[in-house]
N, C-alpha and C positions, 0 to 999 in steps of 0.2 A: 817112553815116547813123550809123555807130558813134560818131563824135564828138558828134553831136546827142544820142544816148541818154546818153552820159557827162555831157554838159553838163546835161541835164535832171535826172539823178540828183544831181549835185553841187549844182545850184540848189535842189533840194528840201531838201537837208540844210542849206544856207545860210539858206534862208528859213523853216525850221521854228522854232517857238518853244514855250515852255512857258507855259500859261495857267492861272491858278488857277480852279478850278470852285467857285464859292461855294455852300455848303450852309447854308441859313438855320439859325442856332443860337439862335433864340428860339421859345418855345412859342406856338402860335396862341392868340388871345384866348379862343376858346370852350373850348379845352383848359385853359387857365390858370384860367378861371372855375369849372371843375368840380372843381378840386383843393380838398379839404377840409383846413382847418388841423388838424394833429394836436394832441391834448392834451398829449402828451409833448414836452418841449422839450429834454431832455437826451439827445442822441444824436450819435455821431460818424459820419463818412462816409468810405468808401474806394472809390475807383474804380480798377479794374484793367483797363486797356485791352488789346486784342489786339495783339500785336507787329506783325503784318503789315498792320494797318489804319491806320498812321500816314500813309503817303503812297501813295495809289492813283492810278495813271495810266491815262488813257484816250486812245488814239491816234485822232485824227480827221483824215484827210488828212495835212497836214504839221504840224499842231499836236498838242501833247500837253497834255491837260487833267489837272490834279491836284487831289485833295482829300484831307482827313484825316477819316476816319470817327470816329476816336478823339476828335479835338478837338471836332468838332461835337456828338458825344454827351455829352462831358464838360460842355460849356456848357449843354446842355439839362437834364442831371441837376442841375447847380448851380442853375439857375433853378427847377426843380421843387422841390428841397430847400429853397430859400429861401422858396418859397411854402408848402410843407407844414409845415416845422418852424421857420421864422423864421431860423434859423442852425444850423450844425453846431458842436457842442462837441468840441474836440480831446481832452479828457481824460475823456470819458464811458465808463462801462463798457457802456452800450448802444451797439450799433454796427450800421450799415447798410452792407453791402458789395455793390457792383454790379461783376460781373466779366464781360467779354466773352469767352466761351468759344471762339467761332469767328466768323470773318468771311471768307466766300468770295465771289468775284466773277468774272464772265466777261463779256467784251465781244465782241460779234459785229459785223462790218462795220468801217467806219472808215478803213482804209488806202486803199482805192480808192474806196469809196462816199462819199457826202457825209452819211451818217447812220449811227448806231450803235444797238445795243440793249445796255444795261448791266443785267446780272442780278446781284442781291446776295442772299446768304443770311447771316443773322446769328443767333447764339445767345448769350443772356445769362443769367447766374445771379444771383439776388438772395438774399442771406443777411441775415437780421435776427436779431440777438442782443439780446434784452430780458431783463434780470435773469438772465442765464445760460441762458435757454431759446433754442435756436437753431432757426430755421425757414428752409427753403430752397425756392426755386422756380426752375425754368428756363423760359425763353420762347424760342421760335424763330419767326422770320418771314422772308419773302423778298419781294422786289419785282422788277419789271422796268420799266425806264424807257427810252424811245426818244427820240432827239433828233438834231439835225444842226447843221451849221455855221451855218445861217441863224438858229437860236435860241440859239446858244452853249451848247447842251446844257441849256437851262433846264428842259426836261421831265425830264431825268435828275436834275438838282439837286432839283426838287420831289418826285420819287419817293423820293429818298434821305431828304429831310426827313420825308416822311410815314412812312417806315419807322422812323426814329428816334423820332418822336412816338408811334407805335404802341407801342414799347417803354416809353416814359414813361407812357402811359395804363395799360398792364398793370402796371408797377411800382407806380403809384399805387393801383390797385385792390387789388393784393396787399398792399401796406403797410396800407391801410385795414382789410382783413380781419384781418391779424395784430394790429394795434393794437386793434381793436374786441374781439377775443377775449382780449386780455391785460390790458385796463384794468379 
């Protein structure tokens, strides 16, 4: 019996693998359609990711699913920026900075069960410097996504995407408000 238990443990380590968890990095069509093009075209952009959000791991039975919140968010911000401003200018005195202040996550279940609940809390600061006038706003949101091996955690992936899009919508509305008051 003892040998059987050792065999099962060794077999689980040998058969485990790392699987990328794809988080969609494109804006939904309806979100993109609501982005108003800014009149200002001369603005630079800086994205400051959260150091611990580069590689997030979720254990589900013998598989380890991994995703990068920083990378997915960066792609969404770039798509939003291209829609909003046309392009970002590297040498502009006007600057938009998006900084991820915090990214916390917790996963419940997964090792023995065939499903997990992944909880994420994220905090982002947006700073806009227009002609030397600086405006800042902080946004915080969280999500809870559940999934299992049968769906390859697609519900978790969709929840993460919705969270990031929620930040994009907030950043867009805040930017519209600042630009409207400064033009």
